[in-house]
MIVO-219047 format. One record per atom (N, C-alpha, C, O, CB): residue number from 0; residue in three letters; x, y, z. Coordinates in pm, whole numbers, plus 50000, padded with zeros to 5 digits. Glycine has a CB too. Layout:
ATOM  num  residu   east  north     up
ATOM  NUM     ala      X      Y      Z
...
***
This chain:
ATOM  num  residu   east  north     up
ATOM    0     unk  65815  65022  86901
ATOM    0     unk  65843  65010  86763
ATOM    0     unk  65974  65044  86715
ATOM    0     unk  66023  65152  86748
ATOM    0     unk  65757  65084  86695
ATOM    1     unk  66034  64967  86646
ATOM    1     unk  66183  64993  86578
ATOM    1     unk  66163  65006  86435
ATOM    1     unk  66081  64931  86381
ATOM    1     unk  66295  64868  86602
ATOM    2     unk  66228  65093  86364
ATOM    2     unk  66229  65114  86224
ATOM    2     unk  66373  65152  86182
ATOM    2     unk  66444  65221  86255
ATOM    2     unk  66125  65223  86185
ATOM    3     unk  66413  65109  86067
ATOM    3     unk  66543  65145  86011
ATOM    3     unk  66537  65279  85943
ATOM    3     unk  66440  65312  85875
ATOM    3     unk  66591  65039  85913
ATOM    4     unk  66642  65355  85961
ATOM    4     unk  66650  65497  85907
ATOM    4     unk  66803  65505  85844
ATOM    4     unk  66901  65459  85902
ATOM    4     unk  66623  65618  86035
ATOM    5     unk  66806  65561  85735
ATOM    5     unk  66921  65570  85661
ATOM    5     unk  66994  65711  85696
ATOM    5     unk  66935  65816  85673
ATOM    5     unk  66883  65554  85509
ATOM    6     unk  67110  65709  85745
ATOM    6     unk  67190  65819  85777
ATOM    6     unk  67320  65833  85721
ATOM    6     unk  67412  65765  85765
ATOM    6     unk  67204  65823  85902
ATOM    7     unk  67338  65918  85622
ATOM    7     unk  67471  65928  85545
ATOM    7     unk  67493  65789  85485
ATOM    7     unk  67601  65734  85502
ATOM    7     unk  67600  65973  85642
ATOM    8     unk  67408  65737  85423
ATOM    8     unk  67416  65605  85352
ATOM    8     unk  67441  65491  85455
ATOM    8     unk  67465  65378  85411
ATOM    8     unk  67534  65608  85243
ATOM    9     unk  67436  65509  85573
ATOM    9     unk  67456  65393  85671
ATOM    9     unk  67327  65373  85744
ATOM    9     unk  67270  65472  85789
ATOM    9     unk  67573  65420  85777
ATOM   10     unk  67275  65249  85759
ATOM   10     unk  67154  65220  85834
ATOM   10     unk  67162  65230  85978
ATOM   10     unk  67253  65169  86034
ATOM   10     unk  67109  65093  85803
ATOM   11     unk  67074  65304  86053
ATOM   11     unk  67054  65295  86190
ATOM   11     unk  66925  65263  86233
ATOM   11     unk  66830  65278  86156
ATOM   11     unk  67089  65407  86248
ATOM   12     unk  66909  65218  86355
ATOM   12     unk  66765  65185  86393
ATOM   12     unk  66715  65277  86505
ATOM   12     unk  66787  65308  86600
ATOM   12     unk  66752  65032  86442
ATOM   13     unk  66590  65319  86491
ATOM   13     unk  66525  65425  86573
ATOM   13     unk  66410  65342  86647
ATOM   13     unk  66329  65278  86580
ATOM   13     unk  66465  65557  86478
ATOM   14     unk  66406  65345  86780
ATOM   14     unk  66305  65288  86858
ATOM   14     unk  66209  65402  86917
ATOM   14     unk  66255  65489  86992
ATOM   14     unk  66372  65204  86969
ATOM   15     unk  66100  65399  86888
ATOM   15     unk  66000  65487  86954
ATOM   15     unk  65956  65443  87069
ATOM   15     unk  65878  65348  87074
ATOM   15     unk  65892  65509  86882
ATOM   16     unk  66001  65510  87183
ATOM   16     unk  65970  65469  87313
ATOM   16     unk  65834  65507  87373
ATOM   16     unk  65774  65434  87452
ATOM   16     unk  66070  65515  87393
ATOM   17     unk  65792  65622  87333
ATOM   17     unk  65660  65688  87393
ATOM   17     unk  65595  65758  87272
ATOM   17     unk  65663  65817  87188
ATOM   17     unk  65690  65803  87521
ATOM   18     unk  65465  65750  87266
ATOM   18     unk  65400  65834  87163
ATOM   18     unk  65262  65862  87209
ATOM   18     unk  65184  65769  87232
ATOM   18     unk  65399  65766  87024
ATOM   19     unk  65225  65991  87224
ATOM   19     unk  65092  66027  87252
ATOM   19     unk  65046  66136  87146
ATOM   19     unk  65114  66238  87131
ATOM   19     unk  65080  66079  87401
ATOM   20     unk  64934  66115  87075
ATOM   20     unk  64886  66224  86965
ATOM   20     unk  64841  66342  87042
ATOM   20     unk  64823  66342  87164
ATOM   20     unk  64757  66172  86865
ATOM   21     unk  64825  66448  86956
ATOM   21     unk  64790  66583  87006
ATOM   21     unk  64639  66567  87064
ATOM   21     unk  64556  66508  86995
ATOM   21     unk  64801  66700  86881
ATOM   22     unk  64609  66614  87177
ATOM   22     unk  64468  66611  87235
ATOM   22     unk  64397  66726  87177
ATOM   22     unk  64455  66826  87137
ATOM   22     unk  64463  66618  87396
ATOM   23     unk  64254  66705  87174
ATOM   23     unk  64165  66805  87130
ATOM   23     unk  64134  66906  87231
ATOM   23     unk  64134  66878  87351
ATOM   23     unk  64045  66747  87085
ATOM   24     unk  64107  67023  87188
ATOM   24     unk  64067  67138  87273
ATOM   24     unk  63939  67107  87331
ATOM   24     unk  63854  67054  87260
ATOM   24     unk  64059  67269  87197
ATOM   25     unk  63913  67135  87458
ATOM   25     unk  63785  67123  87527
ATOM   25     unk  63712  67264  87548
ATOM   25     unk  63762  67354  87616
ATOM   25     unk  63810  67053  87666
ATOM   26     unk  63593  67276  87486
ATOM   26     unk  63528  67391  87503
ATOM   26     unk  63451  67385  87641
ATOM   26     unk  63384  67287  87673
ATOM   26     unk  63439  67415  87383
ATOM   27     unk  63466  67500  87723
ATOM   27     unk  63410  67496  87851
ATOM   27     unk  63295  67605  87869
ATOM   27     unk  63234  67619  87975
ATOM   27     unk  63522  67516  87953
ATOM   28     unk  63270  67680  87755
ATOM   28     unk  63154  67779  87792
ATOM   28     unk  63136  67839  87641
ATOM   28     unk  63176  67785  87539
ATOM   28     unk  63198  67909  87926
ATOM   29     unk  63072  67954  87650
ATOM   29     unk  63025  68019  87520
ATOM   29     unk  63114  68143  87485
ATOM   29     unk  63111  68191  87372
ATOM   29     unk  62868  68066  87532
ATOM   30     unk  63185  68188  87572
ATOM   30     unk  63254  68315  87546
ATOM   30     unk  63394  68286  87487
ATOM   30     unk  63438  68172  87473
ATOM   30     unk  63266  68399  87679
ATOM   31     unk  63463  68403  87451
ATOM   31     unk  63581  68398  87394
ATOM   31     unk  63686  68344  87487
ATOM   31     unk  63694  68395  87599
ATOM   31     unk  63612  68523  87345
ATOM   32     unk  63765  68250  87455
ATOM   32     unk  63867  68203  87551
ATOM   32     unk  63815  68077  87651
ATOM   32     unk  63889  68016  87728
ATOM   32     unk  63909  68335  87640
ATOM   33     unk  63687  68054  87636
ATOM   33     unk  63620  67957  87730
ATOM   33     unk  63664  67805  87671
ATOM   33     unk  63584  67724  87623
ATOM   33     unk  63441  67983  87731
ATOM   34     unk  63796  67785  87684
ATOM   34     unk  63826  67646  87643
ATOM   34     unk  63960  67615  87716
ATOM   34     unk  64029  67703  87767
ATOM   34     unk  63838  67628  87478
ATOM   35     unk  63991  67483  87717
ATOM   35     unk  64115  67433  87776
ATOM   35     unk  64198  67373  87658
ATOM   35     unk  64148  67286  87586
ATOM   35     unk  64085  67322  87893
ATOM   36     unk  64315  67416  87640
ATOM   36     unk  64407  67363  87530
ATOM   36     unk  64419  67219  87534
ATOM   36     unk  64418  67164  87644
ATOM   36     unk  64546  67421  87540
ATOM   37     unk  64429  67148  87425
ATOM   37     unk  64456  67018  87426
ATOM   37     unk  64600  66983  87442
ATOM   37     unk  64682  67073  87423
ATOM   37     unk  64405  66966  87314
ATOM   38     unk  64643  66860  87476
ATOM   38     unk  64762  66827  87500
ATOM   38     unk  64857  66831  87364
ATOM   38     unk  64805  66803  87256
ATOM   38     unk  64753  66699  87566
ATOM   39     unk  64981  66862  87371
ATOM   39     unk  65063  66872  87268
ATOM   39     unk  65106  66724  87235
ATOM   39     unk  65112  66636  87321
ATOM   39     unk  65177  66969  87302
ATOM   40     unk  65136  66703  87105
ATOM   40     unk  65195  66564  87063
ATOM   40     unk  65327  66538  87131
ATOM   40     unk  65416  66622  87142
ATOM   40     unk  65220  66555  86905
ATOM   41     unk  65332  66409  87178
ATOM   41     unk  65457  66371  87249
ATOM   41     unk  65518  66251  87164
ATOM   41     unk  65450  66154  87132
ATOM   41     unk  65425  66326  87408
ATOM   42     unk  65645  66264  87130
ATOM   42     unk  65716  66149  87066
ATOM   42     unk  65848  66149  87124
ATOM   42     unk  65920  66248  87117
ATOM   42     unk  65724  66158  86910
ATOM   43     unk  65885  66035  87186
ATOM   43     unk  66025  66023  87234
ATOM   43     unk  66085  65890  87171
ATOM   43     unk  66022  65784  87168
ATOM   43     unk  66030  66021  87399
ATOM   44     unk  66199  65906  87128
ATOM   44     unk  66276  65797  87057
ATOM   44     unk  66422  65791  87105
ATOM   44     unk  66473  65877  87176
ATOM   44     unk  66274  65820  86901
ATOM   45     unk  66483  65686  87061
ATOM   45     unk  66620  65659  87083
ATOM   45     unk  66687  65578  86971
ATOM   45     unk  66621  65501  86902
ATOM   45     unk  66634  65591  87210
ATOM   46     unk  66823  65597  86953
ATOM   46     unk  66885  65517  86849
ATOM   46     unk  66931  65386  86916
ATOM   46     unk  66991  65385  87024
ATOM   46     unk  67006  65594  86780
ATOM   47     unk  66899  65274  86844
ATOM   47     unk  66936  65157  86900
ATOM   47     unk  67018  65065  86788
ATOM   47     unk  67021  65098  86669
ATOM   47     unk  66807  65089  86957
ATOM   48     unk  67080  64952  86837
ATOM   48     unk  67137  64859  86743
ATOM   48     unk  67035  64767  86694
ATOM   48     unk  66920  64773  86738
ATOM   48     unk  67249  64784  86802
ATOM   49     unk  67071  64675  86599
ATOM   49     unk  66978  64570  86548
ATOM   49     unk  66909  64497  86653
ATOM   49     unk  66796  64453  86630
ATOM   49     unk  67049  64473  86464
ATOM   50     unk  66965  64479  86768
ATOM   50     unk  66919  64400  86877
ATOM   50     unk  66842  64487  86980
ATOM   50     unk  66800  64434  87083
ATOM   50     unk  67037  64328  86943
ATOM   51     unk  66822  64614  86957
ATOM   51     unk  66740  64690  87046
ATOM   51     unk  66821  64749  87158
ATOM   51     unk  66758  64795  87253
ATOM   51     unk  66631  64607  87099
ATOM   52     unk  66950  64754  87158
ATOM   52     unk  67022  64790  87261
ATOM   52     unk  67059  64948  87238
ATOM   52     unk  67110  64980  87131
ATOM   52     unk  67143  64693  87274
ATOM   53     unk  67035  65040  87332
ATOM   53     unk  67048  65174  87315
ATOM   53     unk  67195  65219  87275
ATOM   53     unk  67295  65176  87333
ATOM   53     unk  67002  65237  87438
ATOM   54     unk  67198  65302  87181
ATOM   54     unk  67334  65349  87132
ATOM   54     unk  67341  65503  87156
ATOM   54     unk  67316  65582  87064
ATOM   54     unk  67356  65314  86972
ATOM   55     unk  67375  65543  87280
ATOM   55     unk  67374  65692  87292
ATOM   55     unk  67504  65752  87221
ATOM   55     unk  67510  65873  87200
ATOM   55     unk  67370  65736  87451
ATOM   56     unk  67600  65673  87188
ATOM   56     unk  67731  65727  87126
ATOM   56     unk  67685  65772  86976
ATOM   56     unk  67739  65867  86920
ATOM   56     unk  67861  65603  87123
ATOM   57     unk  67588  65702  86921
ATOM   57     unk  67568  65735  86778
ATOM   57     unk  67469  65862  86791
ATOM   57     unk  67477  65957  86713
ATOM   57     unk  67501  65601  86686
ATOM   58     unk  67374  65856  86895
ATOM   58     unk  67272  65958  86915
ATOM   58     unk  67339  66094  86944
ATOM   58     unk  67287  66200  86908
ATOM   58     unk  67176  65917  87030
ATOM   59     unk  67453  66089  87009
ATOM   59     unk  67530  66216  87047
ATOM   59     unk  67594  66273  86921
ATOM   59     unk  67625  66392  86918
ATOM   59     unk  67645  66189  87158
ATOM   60     unk  67615  66190  86815
ATOM   60     unk  67677  66246  86700
ATOM   60     unk  67588  66306  86610
ATOM   60     unk  67632  66373  86516
ATOM   60     unk  67748  66152  86632
ATOM   61     unk  67471  66291  86630
ATOM   61     unk  67356  66349  86538
ATOM   61     unk  67369  66503  86513
ATOM   61     unk  67381  66574  86612
ATOM   61     unk  67210  66323  86607
ATOM   62     unk  67369  66554  86399
ATOM   62     unk  67335  66706  86376
ATOM   62     unk  67208  66730  86408
ATOM   62     unk  67122  66643  86418
ATOM   62     unk  67354  66756  86238
ATOM   63     unk  67190  66863  86426
ATOM   63     unk  67047  66918  86442
ATOM   63     unk  66968  66890  86315
ATOM   63     unk  66847  66874  86325
ATOM   63     unk  67047  67079  86471
ATOM   64     unk  67017  66883  86216
ATOM   64     unk  66934  66856  86088
ATOM   64     unk  66904  66710  86080
ATOM   64     unk  66796  66674  86032
ATOM   64     unk  67013  66901  85953
ATOM   65     unk  66983  66630  86121
ATOM   65     unk  66958  66479  86128
ATOM   65     unk  66846  66441  86220
ATOM   65     unk  66754  66363  86196
ATOM   65     unk  67084  66405  86174
ATOM   66     unk  66871  66518  86344
ATOM   66     unk  66784  66498  86460
ATOM   66     unk  66632  66529  86409
ATOM   66     unk  66539  66449  86422
ATOM   66     unk  66831  66599  86586
ATOM   67     unk  66625  66641  86358
ATOM   67     unk  66501  66698  86303
ATOM   67     unk  66423  66599  86208
ATOM   67     unk  66304  66571  86216
ATOM   67     unk  66536  66826  86226
ATOM   68     unk  66513  66555  86120
ATOM   68     unk  66463  66465  86020
ATOM   68     unk  66413  66338  86079
ATOM   68     unk  66304  66291  86048
ATOM   68     unk  66566  66436  85921
ATOM   69     unk  66501  66280  86171
ATOM   69     unk  66455  66159  86235
ATOM   69     unk  66340  66179  86325
ATOM   69     unk  66257  66089  86335
ATOM   69     unk  66561  66099  86310
ATOM   70     unk  66326  66292  86391
ATOM   70     unk  66202  66320  86471
ATOM   70     unk  66073  66320  86384
ATOM   70     unk  65971  66262  86421
ATOM   70     unk  66216  66460  86541
ATOM   71     unk  66084  66388  86266
ATOM   71     unk  65969  66393  86183
ATOM   71     unk  65923  66253  86133
ATOM   71     unk  65806  66216  86130
ATOM   71     unk  65999  66481  86068
ATOM   72     unk  66026  66183  86098
ATOM   72     unk  66002  66046  86061
ATOM   72     unk  65944  65957  86175
ATOM   72     unk  65848  65883  86153
ATOM   72     unk  66130  65987  86013
ATOM   73     unk  66002  65964  86297
ATOM   73     unk  65953  65887  86403
ATOM   73     unk  65810  65916  86439
ATOM   73     unk  65731  65827  86470
ATOM   73     unk  66038  65905  86516
ATOM   74     unk  65779  66044  86435
ATOM   74     unk  65641  66099  86464
ATOM   74     unk  65535  66051  86364
ATOM   74     unk  65419  66030  86399
ATOM   74     unk  65644  66256  86463
ATOM   75     unk  65577  66034  86242
ATOM   75     unk  65496  65976  86119
ATOM   75     unk  65473  65833  86144
ATOM   75     unk  65361  65784  86134
ATOM   75     unk  65574  65992  85975
ATOM   76     unk  65588  65756  86179
ATOM   76     unk  65566  65609  86192
ATOM   76     unk  65490  65574  86314
ATOM   76     unk  65415  65476  86313
ATOM   76     unk  65696  65535  86194
ATOM   77     unk  65509  65655  86428
ATOM   77     unk  65429  65637  86546
ATOM   77     unk  65288  65668  86538
ATOM   77     unk  65203  65601  86596
ATOM   77     unk  65480  65709  86647
ATOM   78     unk  65260  65781  86460
ATOM   78     unk  65119  65825  86434
ATOM   78     unk  65045  65717  86344
ATOM   78     unk  64931  65679  86370
ATOM   78     unk  65118  65972  86360
ATOM   79     unk  65116  65671  86240
ATOM   79     unk  65044  65566  86157
ATOM   79     unk  65018  65444  86243
ATOM   79     unk  64909  65386  86237
ATOM   79     unk  65129  65524  86029
ATOM   80     unk  65119  65402  86325
ATOM   80     unk  65105  65286  86407
ATOM   80     unk  64979  65293  86505
ATOM   80     unk  64899  65201  86523
ATOM   80     unk  65236  65268  86485
ATOM   81     unk  64977  65424  86566
ATOM   81     unk  64869  65454  86672
ATOM   81     unk  64734  65461  86600
ATOM   81     unk  64632  65424  86658
ATOM   81     unk  64897  65595  86752
ATOM   82     unk  64734  65507  86478
ATOM   82     unk  64609  65515  86405
ATOM   82     unk  64560  65376  86368
ATOM   82     unk  64439  65354  86368
ATOM   82     unk  64625  65602  86280
ATOM   83     unk  64642  65285  86339
ATOM   83     unk  64616  65144  86289
ATOM   83     unk  64548  65080  86411
ATOM   83     unk  64453  65002  86399
ATOM   83     unk  64757  65060  86240
ATOM   84     unk  64602  65117  86535
ATOM   84     unk  64564  65035  86654
ATOM   84     unk  64433  65104  86713
ATOM   84     unk  64349  65037  86774
ATOM   84     unk  64689  65029  86767
ATOM   85     unk  64419  65229  86695
ATOM   85     unk  64303  65293  86761
ATOM   85     unk  64176  65275  86680
ATOM   85     unk  64070  65322  86719
ATOM   85     unk  64328  65444  86782
***
């Protein structure tokens, strides 16, 4: 899935390459702590050009704040897409 994202008034494209939603905890017994933790949410993405070619040069220039904003947006787009398919 590729979506457009505006970074400093310039459009860039983000490709979500892998997404797995958070897994549920599995109860294994009746006592305190008798459970197996669920899997953490996984979302991997990369910056691409309009043709889908990876652009590591742009990705390397992202500030931590920009990276976090893109990550939150990518997770939301991926979750919405996953929910529509599931």
